[in-house]
DRENPA-3360 file (N, C-alpha, C; in nm, 2 decimals, always signed):
BEGIN
1 = XXXXXXXX = -0.19/+0.01/+1.30/-0.07/+0.00/+1.33/-0.01/+0.19/+1.33 ~ +0.04/+0.23/+1.40/+0.10/+0.31/+1.41/+0.19/+0.34/+1.28 ~ +0.10/+0.41/+1.17/+0.20/+0.55/+1.05/+0.26/+0.65/+1.04 ~ +0.18/+0.75/+1.15/+0.20/+0.85/+1.15/+0.30/+0.91/+1.19 ~ +0.37/+1.00/+1.12/+0.55/+1.07/+1.12/+0.54/+1.19/+1.12 ~ +0.66/+1.26/+1.17/+0.67/+1.37/+1.17/+0.84/+1.38/+1.05 ~ +0.82/+1.50/+0.98/+0.98/+1.47/+0.86/+0.96/+1.32/+0.87 ~ +0.92/+1.26/+0.83/+0.91/+1.09/+0.75/+1.05/+1.09/+0.87;
9 = XXXXXXXX = +0.97/+1.05/+1.03/+1.08/+1.00/+1.10/+0.91/+0.93/+1.22 ~ +0.94/+0.77/+1.26/+0.85/+0.79/+1.35/+0.87/+0.89/+1.47 ~ +0.72/+0.89/+1.52/+0.65/+0.98/+1.65/+0.78/+0.90/+1.77 ~ +0.83/+0.82/+1.79/+0.95/+0.81/+1.87/+1.06/+0.82/+1.83 ~ +1.13/+0.87/+1.69/+1.28/+0.98/+1.71/+1.17/+1.16/+1.68 ~ +1.13/+1.12/+1.74/+1.12/+1.30/+1.78/+1.06/+1.42/+1.91 ~ +1.07/+1.46/+1.82/+1.05/+1.53/+2.02/+0.89/+1.56/+2.06 ~ +0.78/+1.52/+1.98/+0.66/+1.46/+2.02/+0.63/+1.37/+2.04;
17 = XXXXXXXX = +0.58/+1.38/+2.09/+0.47/+1.25/+2.16/+0.37/+1.19/+2.13 ~ +0.25/+1.07/+2.14/+0.16/+1.02/+2.06/+0.03/+1.17/+2.07 ~ +0.05/+1.20/+2.20/-0.03/+1.28/+2.29/-0.01/+1.42/+2.16 ~ +0.07/+1.43/+2.16/+0.10/+1.53/+2.01/+0.11/+1.61/+1.92 ~ +0.09/+1.46/+1.88/+0.00/+1.45/+1.71/-0.10/+1.40/+1.69 ~ -0.20/+1.41/+1.88/-0.32/+1.41/+1.81/-0.37/+1.27/+1.80 ~ -0.22/+1.12/+1.89/-0.26/+0.96/+1.89/-0.32/+0.92/+2.00 ~ -0.43/+0.85/+1.91/-0.41/+0.75/+2.02/-0.35/+0.66/+2.08;
25 = XXXXXXXX = -0.32/+0.66/+2.25/-0.20/+0.65/+2.31/-0.18/+0.51/+2.28 ~ -0.28/+0.36/+2.27/-0.29/+0.21/+2.28/-0.16/+0.20/+2.12 ~ -0.23/+0.32/+2.00/-0.22/+0.26/+1.85/-0.08/+0.34/+1.84 ~ -0.03/+0.41/+1.94/+0.12/+0.42/+1.93/+0.22/+0.43/+1.95 ~ +0.13/+0.33/+2.10/+0.24/+0.23/+2.10/+0.35/+0.06/+2.03 ~ +0.30/+0.05/+1.92/+0.30/-0.04/+1.82/+0.35/+0.06/+1.70 ~ +0.46/+0.02/+1.74/+0.58/+0.10/+1.58/+0.61/-0.04/+1.47 ~ +0.58/+0.04/+1.38/+0.64/+0.00/+1.22/+0.75/-0.11/+1.23;
33 = XXXXXXXX = +0.77/-0.18/+1.24/+0.86/-0.26/+1.21/+1.01/-0.13/+1.09 ~ +1.08/-0.16/+1.18/+1.22/-0.04/+1.12/+1.31/-0.16/+1.02 ~ +1.38/-0.11/+0.84/+1.43/-0.19/+0.75/+1.54/-0.17/+0.71 ~ +1.66/-0.14/+0.76/+1.80/-0.05/+0.71/+1.82/-0.10/+0.56 ~ +1.86/-0.01/+0.58/+1.93/-0.13/+0.42/+2.03/+0.00/+0.29 ~ +2.12/-0.01/+0.22/+2.17/+0.04/+0.13/+2.12/-0.08/+0.03 ~ +2.09/+0.03/-0.07/+1.99/-0.03/-0.25/+2.15/+0.01/-0.35 ~ +2.09/-0.06/-0.47/+2.15/-0.04/-0.59/+2.05/+0.01/-0.69;
41 = XXXXXXXX = +2.02/+0.04/-0.76/+1.91/+0.08/-0.86/+1.99/+0.10/-1.07 ~ +1.99/+0.01/-1.15/+2.00/+0.07/-1.26/+1.88/+0.15/-1.35 ~ +1.87/+0.23/-1.41/+1.86/+0.23/-1.49/+1.87/+0.17/-1.66 ~ +1.79/+0.15/-1.70/+1.81/+0.08/-1.86/+1.76/+0.19/-1.96 ~ +1.86/+0.20/-2.03/+1.82/+0.30/-2.10/+1.90/+0.30/-2.30 ~ +1.72/+0.30/-2.37/+1.76/+0.16/-2.49/+1.77/+0.32/-2.62 ~ +1.87/+0.29/-2.75/+1.88/+0.40/-2.82/+1.77/+0.51/-2.88 ~ +1.63/+0.40/-2.88/+1.51/+0.49/-2.85/+1.53/+0.62/-2.74;
49 = XXXXXXXX = +1.61/+0.63/-2.70/+1.61/+0.70/-2.56/+1.44/+0.67/-2.49 ~ +1.43/+0.54/-2.46/+1.33/+0.49/-2.30/+1.41/+0.38/-2.26 ~ +1.35/+0.40/-2.13/+1.36/+0.38/-1.98/+1.31/+0.27/-1.93 ~ +1.33/+0.13/-1.85/+1.26/+0.03/-1.87/+1.21/+0.06/-1.70 ~ +1.07/+0.08/-1.68/+1.08/+0.06/-1.48/+0.94/-0.05/-1.49 ~ +0.99/-0.13/-1.36/+0.86/-0.20/-1.33/+0.76/-0.11/-1.29 ~ +0.64/-0.16/-1.32/+0.49/-0.08/-1.16/+0.49/-0.13/-1.08 ~ +0.38/-0.14/-0.98/+0.48/-0.21/-0.87/+0.24/-0.17/-0.74;
57 = XXXXXXXX = +0.23/-0.15/-0.70/+0.18/-0.13/-0.57/+0.24/-0.22/-0.43 ~ +0.14/-0.12/-0.36/+0.17/-0.15/-0.23/+0.06/-0.35/-0.14 ~ +0.18/-0.41/-0.13/+0.08/-0.53/-0.13/-0.02/-0.52/-0.03 ~ +0.01/-0.43/+0.13/-0.05/-0.40/+0.23/-0.25/-0.34/+0.17 ~ -0.19/-0.29/+0.05/-0.28/-0.22/+0.01/-0.25/-0.05/+0.08 ~ -0.23/-0.07/+0.15/-0.13/+0.14/+0.26/-0.08/+0.16/+0.12 ~ -0.07/+0.31/+0.20/+0.13/+0.37/+0.08/+0.02/+0.37/-0.03 ~ +0.11/+0.45/-0.13/+0.09/+0.52/-0.25/+0.08/+0.29/-0.31;
65 = XXXXXXXX = +0.01/+0.40/-0.42/+0.03/+0.29/-0.55/-0.06/+0.26/-0.59 ~ -0.12/+0.31/-0.77/+0.03/+0.24/-0.88/+0.15/+0.33/-0.81 ~ +0.25/+0.22/-0.92/+0.39/+0.35/-0.87/+0.50/+0.24/-0.98 ~ +0.54/+0.35/-1.03/+0.58/+0.31/-1.20/+0.82/+0.27/-1.08 ~ +0.90/+0.23/-1.09/+1.02/+0.26/-1.03/+1.11/+0.17/-1.10 ~ +1.23/+0.22/-1.09/+1.39/+0.19/-1.19/+1.40/-0.04/-1.11 ~ +1.44/-0.04/-1.15/+1.50/-0.22/-1.20/+1.57/-0.15/-1.01 ~ +1.61/-0.23/-0.89/+1.66/-0.31/-0.88/+1.61/-0.28/-0.70;
73 = XXXXXXXX = +1.71/-0.36/-0.55/+1.73/-0.39/-0.42/+1.77/-0.36/-0.36 ~ +1.80/-0.46/-0.25/+1.87/-0.44/-0.14/+2.03/-0.52/-0.19 ~ +2.09/-0.43/-0.12/+2.27/-0.54/-0.16/+2.29/-0.62/-0.06 ~ +2.28/-0.76/-0.10/+2.35/-0.85/+0.05/+2.44/-0.85/+0.09 ~ +2.51/-0.88/+0.16/+2.66/-0.82/+0.27/+2.69/-0.89/+0.17 ~ +2.84/-0.86/+0.21/+2.90/-0.94/+0.09/+2.89/-0.87/-0.09 ~ +2.80/-0.77/-0.08/+2.79/-0.74/-0.23/+2.86/-0.60/-0.29 ~ +2.88/-0.65/-0.38/+2.91/-0.44/-0.43/+2.77/-0.40/-0.44;
81 = XXXXXXXX = +2.77/-0.25/-0.46/+2.59/-0.17/-0.48/+2.56/-0.23/-0.64 ~ +2.73/-0.25/-0.75/+2.70/-0.27/-0.88/+2.72/-0.47/-0.92 ~ +2.73/-0.49/-0.79/+2.68/-0.66/-0.78/+2.53/-0.64/-0.74 ~ +2.54/-0.63/-0.65/+2.40/-0.63/-0.62/+2.26/-0.54/-0.73 ~ +2.36/-0.44/-0.81/+2.28/-0.36/-0.93/+2.23/-0.45/-1.00 ~ +2.30/-0.52/-1.05/+2.31/-0.66/-1.13/+2.21/-0.78/-1.12 ~ +2.28/-0.79/-1.02/+2.25/-0.90/-1.01/+2.02/-0.90/-0.98 ~ +2.01/-0.75/-0.95/+1.82/-0.72/-0.93/+1.79/-0.70/-1.05;
89 = XXXXXXXX = +1.85/-0.66/-1.17/+1.84/-0.68/-1.30/+1.81/-0.80/-1.36 ~ +1.95/-0.91/-1.31/+1.90/-1.02/-1.34/+1.73/-1.08/-1.35 ~ +1.73/-1.04/-1.16/+1.61/-1.16/-1.16/+1.45/-1.05/-1.14 ~ +1.41/-0.97/-1.16/+1.37/-0.85/-1.17/+1.27/-0.84/-1.38 ~ +1.36/-0.80/-1.44/+1.36/-0.80/-1.58/+1.45/-0.94/-1.65 ~ +1.53/-1.01/-1.61/+1.60/-1.08/-1.72/+1.68/-1.05/-1.81 ~ +1.78/-0.99/-1.78/+1.93/-0.94/-1.80/+1.99/-0.98/-1.77 ~ +2.15/-1.03/-1.89/+2.27/-0.99/-1.76/+2.32/-0.90/-1.87;
97 = XXXXXXXX = +2.41/-0.78/-1.75/+2.46/-0.67/-1.77/+2.56/-0.71/-1.69 ~ +2.68/-0.60/-1.84/+2.80/-0.58/-1.79/+2.88/-0.48/-1.67 ~ +2.96/-0.40/-1.74/+3.07/-0.28/-1.65/+2.92/-0.21/-1.65 ~ +2.90/-0.16/-1.51/+2.78/-0.06/-1.47/+2.87/+0.07/-1.51 ~ +2.99/+0.07/-1.43/+3.09/+0.25/-1.45/+3.06/+0.21/-1.31 ~ +3.00/+0.32/-1.28/+3.02/+0.38/-1.10/+2.86/+0.46/-1.12 ~ +2.88/+0.45/-1.04/+2.67/+0.54/-0.97/+2.69/+0.67/-1.04 ~ +2.56/+0.67/-1.11/+2.51/+0.87/-1.09/+2.48/+0.89/-1.01;
105 = XXXXXXXX = +2.42/+0.83/-0.91/+2.34/+0.93/-0.88/+2.28/+0.88/-0.71 ~ +2.23/+0.90/-0.61/+2.24/+0.91/-0.49/+2.10/+0.94/-0.44 ~ +2.05/+0.87/-0.32/+1.93/+0.94/-0.25/+1.92/+0.89/-0.11 ~ +1.86/+0.94/-0.04/+1.77/+0.88/+0.14/+1.65/+0.85/+0.06 ~ +1.58/+0.71/+0.10/+1.44/+0.68/+0.05/+1.40/+0.70/+0.21 ~ +1.30/+0.72/+0.28/+1.28/+0.67/+0.37/+1.09/+0.64/+0.38 ~ +1.01/+0.49/+0.35/+0.86/+0.53/+0.35/+0.82/+0.40/+0.40 ~ +0.71/+0.32/+0.37/+0.65/+0.26/+0.44/+0.53/+0.19/+0.30;
113 = XXXXXXXX = +0.56/+0.08/+0.34/+0.56/-0.03/+0.25/+0.51/-0.24/+0.29 ~ +0.42/-0.21/+0.23/+0.41/-0.38/+0.25/+0.44/-0.40/+0.45 ~ +0.39/-0.26/+0.52/+0.36/-0.29/+0.67/+0.53/-0.25/+0.75 ~ +0.61/-0.25/+0.63/+0.73/-0.22/+0.74/+0.76/-0.08/+0.64 ~ +0.83/+0.00/+0.78/+0.89/+0.11/+0.76/+1.06/+0.08/+0.69 ~ +1.14/+0.17/+0.52/+1.21/+0.15/+0.50/+1.30/+0.26/+0.52 ~ +1.43/+0.28/+0.55/+1.54/+0.39/+0.58/+1.65/+0.32/+0.49 ~ +1.59/+0.38/+0.35/+1.75/+0.32/+0.23/+1.82/+0.39/+0.17;
121 = XXXXXXXX = +1.97/+0.38/+0.20/+2.03/+0.49/+0.13/+2.04/+0.38/-0.04 ~ +2.06/+0.48/-0.15/+2.00/+0.42/-0.26/+2.14/+0.52/-0.35 ~ +2.22/+0.36/-0.41/+2.30/+0.48/-0.53/+2.26/+0.39/-0.69 ~ +2.22/+0.48/-0.80/+2.12/+0.50/-0.95/+2.27/+0.46/-1.04 ~ +2.27/+0.36/-1.06/+2.35/+0.36/-1.23/+2.28/+0.37/-1.39 ~ +2.35/+0.38/-1.45/+2.32/+0.46/-1.61/+2.32/+0.35/-1.68 ~ +2.23/+0.24/-1.79/+2.35/+0.24/-1.90/+2.29/+0.15/-2.00 ~ +2.30/+0.23/-2.10/+2.32/+0.22/-2.27/+2.23/+0.07/-2.24;
129 = XXXXXXXX = +2.11/+0.04/-2.30/+2.09/-0.15/-2.29/+2.04/-0.17/-2.42 ~ +2.02/-0.19/-2.56/+1.87/-0.28/-2.64/+1.79/-0.26/-2.53 ~ +1.63/-0.23/-2.70/+1.51/-0.30/-2.65/+1.54/-0.47/-2.62 ~ +1.49/-0.50/-2.46/+1.47/-0.63/-2.47/+1.35/-0.70/-2.36 ~ +1.22/-0.75/-2.45/+1.14/-0.81/-2.36/+1.17/-0.82/-2.22 ~ +1.04/-0.82/-2.11/+1.09/-0.81/-1.96/+1.12/-0.88/-1.93 ~ +1.18/-1.04/-1.89/+1.07/-1.15/-1.85/+1.19/-1.19/-1.71 ~ +1.11/-1.19/-1.57/+1.12/-1.26/-1.47/+1.27/-1.33/-1.44;
137 = XXXXXXXX = +1.38/-1.38/-1.38/+1.42/-1.50/-1.37/+1.39/-1.54/-1.22 ~ +1.33/-1.47/-1.11/+1.39/-1.53/-1.01/+1.32/-1.35/-0.85 ~ +1.17/-1.37/-0.90/+1.17/-1.32/-0.84/+1.10/-1.33/-0.64 ~ +1.14/-1.21/-0.59/+1.09/-1.26/-0.42/+1.01/-1.28/-0.41 ~ +0.95/-1.33/-0.31/+0.82/-1.36/-0.29/+0.73/-1.22/-0.27 ~ +0.77/-1.16/-0.20/+0.76/-1.03/-0.21/+0.75/-0.95/-0.28 ~ +0.81/-0.92/-0.42/+0.82/-0.91/-0.50/+0.74/-0.92/-0.66 ~ +0.66/-1.11/-0.61/+0.59/-1.17/-0.68/+0.48/-1.09/-0.63;
145 = XXXXXXXX = +0.40/-1.02/-0.52/+0.33/-0.96/-0.45/+0.34/-0.86/-0.53 ~ +0.45/-0.70/-0.53/+0.37/-0.58/-0.58/+0.37/-0.61/-0.70 ~ +0.47/-0.66/-0.77/+0.49/-0.61/-0.91/+0.37/-0.65/-0.98 ~ +0.38/-0.61/-1.05/+0.22/-0.61/-1.18/+0.19/-0.58/-1.32 ~ +0.41/-0.52/-1.36/+0.43/-0.53/-1.49/+0.56/-0.48/-1.58 ~ +0.59/-0.40/-1.66/+0.75/-0.39/-1.71/+0.65/-0.30/-1.83 ~ +0.73/-0.18/-1.84/+0.70/-0.16/-2.00/+0.83/-0.04/-1.97 ~ +0.88/-0.03/-2.10/+0.97/+0.04/-2.12/+0.86/+0.22/-2.15;
153 = XXXXXXXX = +0.99/+0.31/-2.15/+0.86/+0.46/-2.14/+0.97/+0.52/-2.24 ~ +0.89/+0.60/-2.31/+0.99/+0.75/-2.44/+0.97/+0.82/-2.31 ~ +1.09/+0.90/-2.34/+1.13/+0.97/-2.22/+1.06/+1.13/-2.23 ~ +1.03/+1.18/-2.36/+0.93/+1.23/-2.38/+0.72/+1.21/-2.28 ~ +0.79/+1.08/-2.32/+0.63/+1.01/-2.24/+0.63/+0.98/-2.05 ~ +0.74/+1.01/-2.01/+0.77/+0.96/-1.95/+0.74/+1.12/-1.82 ~ +0.85/+1.28/-1.92/+0.81/+1.38/-1.82/+0.67/+1.39/-1.89 ~ +0.59/+1.41/-1.95/+0.48/+1.44/-1.93/+0.35/+1.32/-1.88;
161 = XXXXXXXX = +0.39/+1.30/-1.79/+0.29/+1.16/-1.73/+0.23/+1.24/-1.62 ~ +0.13/+1.21/-1.54/+0.06/+1.22/-1.39/+0.19/+1.08/-1.35 ~ +0.18/+0.96/-1.39/+0.28/+0.84/-1.26/+0.30/+0.89/-1.19 ~ +0.29/+0.81/-1.04/+0.43/+0.79/-0.93/+0.50/+0.82/-0.99 ~ +0.60/+0.85/-1.01/+0.77/+0.73/-1.03/+0.88/+0.75/-0.96 ~ +0.93/+0.66/-0.92/+1.04/+0.68/-0.84/+1.22/+0.64/-0.91 ~ +1.24/+0.75/-0.91/+1.28/+0.91/-0.80/+1.26/+0.97/-0.84 ~ +1.15/+1.10/-0.77/+1.05/+1.20/-0.86/+1.16/+1.24/-0.98;
169 = XXXXXXXX = +1.11/+1.30/-1.04/+1.24/+1.37/-1.20/+1.27/+1.26/-1.32 ~ +1.29/+1.16/-1.28/+1.36/+1.08/-1.32/+1.38/+1.11/-1.49 ~ +1.28/+1.15/-1.56/+1.32/+1.21/-1.67/+1.44/+1.34/-1.70 ~ +1.42/+1.42/-1.62/+1.48/+1.50/-1.59/+1.58/+1.45/-1.62 ~ +1.55/+1.38/-1.49/+1.73/+1.31/-1.40/+1.79/+1.26/-1.58 ~ +1.78/+1.17/-1.60/+1.80/+1.10/-1.70/+1.87/+1.25/-1.88 ~ +1.75/+1.28/-1.92/+1.82/+1.37/-2.01/+1.96/+1.48/-1.90 ~ +1.93/+1.50/-1.86/+2.05/+1.57/-1.88/+2.19/+1.49/-1.82;
177 = XXXXXXXX = +2.15/+1.38/-1.76/+2.26/+1.27/-1.76/+2.35/+1.24/-1.98 ~ +2.21/+1.24/-2.02/+2.21/+1.25/-2.16/+2.27/+1.37/-2.21 ~ +2.23/+1.47/-2.20/+2.35/+1.65/-2.23/+2.45/+1.64/-2.17 ~ +2.46/+1.58/-2.04/+2.59/+1.63/-1.95/+2.70/+1.53/-1.98 ~ +2.71/+1.42/-2.00/+2.78/+1.31/-1.92/+2.72/+1.26/-1.80 ~ +2.80/+1.17/-1.77/+2.77/+1.08/-1.56/+2.86/+1.20/-1.53 ~ +2.85/+1.23/-1.40/+2.86/+1.38/-1.29/+3.02/+1.27/-1.24 ~ +3.14/+1.33/-1.24/+3.21/+1.30/-1.17/+3.30/+1.22/-1.05;
185 = XXXXXX = +3.15/+1.23/-1.02/+3.13/+1.18/-0.83/+2.97/+1.19/-0.84 ~ +2.91/+1.06/-0.77/+2.72/+1.05/-0.79/+2.66/+1.18/-0.71 ~ +2.59/+1.23/-0.77/+2.44/+1.34/-0.72/+2.41/+1.32/-0.68 ~ +2.32/+1.34/-0.56/+2.21/+1.40/-0.48/+2.13/+1.41/-0.52 ~ +1.97/+1.31/-0.56/+1.93/+1.40/-0.55/+1.72/+1.36/-0.54 ~ +1.64/+1.35/-0.52/+1.52/+1.37/-0.44/+1.46/+1.24/-0.43;
% end
C-alpha cells in the first residue's frame, strides 16, 4: 500500500509523480483511502494539575505507536463540536461533562492510521474536573483495537516525558492556559 508523501500529502496531490519520488509505479497506483472530518477533543484537568490521556497504538502495526492523546474524536453530522467532545468523553472515559465553554485551541492534523489517511480539523476544549477512574462505556470497534489504557499525567511529568503525545507540547499548552486563562478565540497549535 502506498504511503509515502511529500509535505504530508499523497503523491497524487503533489507536483511530483511516483517516479520522481523513487517509487514503484504499481505500488503507487494504490492510494491510501482518505477520511476528511472535523473532530473535537477535551482536555480534562484535575485539581492536582494532572491531565487524563488515553494510550494507544496503530492497530495495523504501521505508523506511530505507542502514543498518548487527548480524549475525543470525530464530529457526527448534526452534532456541534462541544456535543461531540462531551459524547466522546463519555464513550472513551465514562465521564459526563457539562458546559465546556468555547474551544481554546485548534489544529489541522494529517496522519495515517489503520490503513487510512486522515485529514482532520480539530478543536480542543479544556475543562477542570475531579480525578475519576477512567472506564470506557461505548468504544467503537476501532477504538477497542487501538486503545491500550488511560492515565492521569501530572503536568511536570508530562513535560519531562519522552513519550509521543498528541497534540505536541500539550504540557506547555496547558501551563499557558493555566497562567493566562482561556483565549478569546481558539489559538492555532501544532
